[in-house]
N, C-alpha and C positions, 0 to 999 in steps of 0.2 A: 600362038604361042601367048598369052597373058605378059608381059610385062613384068617382072619383077619389082619395080617399085610399085606397083598395081595395089587398091587396098586388099590386106591379109582378110581372111576370115575363117575361127575350127569353131569346128562344132561336131558336137558327140554323136553320131549317126547310129542310134541304139540299136533302128530294126536290122542295120547289117553290122551290129558289135562294132561299131570302127570310129575313132575318134579322123576326123577330114581336116582338113588343113587345102582349102583352094584361094588362089590370087588372081583376082580379078576374074572371078567366077568361077576359074577353070580347077580345077583338081590335079594339085601339087605333090602331094604325099596322104601317106594315115596310119594310122597304128591302127593291128585289131588286137581287140582282146575278145576276154570272156570273163563272166563276170559270177561268183558264187556267194556263198553270203559270207559276207565279212569281210572280202576282197573281189582283187581282181588281178588277172592275169594278162600282163602285157606281150601277146603273140609274138610280133612281126609291126617291124617298123618298115613302110616302103618310100622314095621319093621319086616321081617319077624322073628319068633322068635331063628332061631338060631345065629341072629345077634345082637339082645337085649341086653343093655349092656356095646356094643363096639363106645356111642357115636353116631350112623348112625342117629338119630331123631334129633338130634340138628345138623351133619352135613346139614341135609334137610331142617331145619330151615331155617339157615343162609343161603345158598344157594338161596331159594325160596325167603326171605325177601333180600338180596342184588340186585336178579334180578328182585325185581319188585323195586329199588329204580335207576338203572339203568334205566330201563323202566319210570322212569316218573309216574307209578301205583302205585293208594291208593290199600290197601289191606285191605279186610273186611276178619278178621281173625276168620271163625265160625269151624274149627278145635281146638280142646280144647289146644292140645298139642301146637300147633301155639300160642295160647293168653297164654298161660302161660311163652313159650319159651320169647316172648315179653316182659311182665312185666318182669321176670329174666333180659330181656337187652333191658335197657330203649331209649337205641340207635336206635331204629327201631320204637319208641312209636310215632314220627311223619310222617309215613305213613300209620296208622289205620285212617280210615272212620268210622262215626256210619252212614249213611248208608248203606243198608242190600239189 
């Protein structure tokens, strides 16, 4: 297992429709999404058990939401973790759309 102090890399794996966070080259967590014209549906966040409690989910949520903002996409937060992250970080509230 990678040490949580190892280098952290987050990327958009567009081929698999997910953002991935790697620690020391090892997959630690992901956010699955679906793109539609003008919006991104954030479907599911998963953190591998050995990386839980190290802020991986929060880093992924921030990255996904910042990417949506940079790309001018509205967000549908189907993932409960992402929805709660937005509730706790209201500066992302304007990205939300009620359209499903």
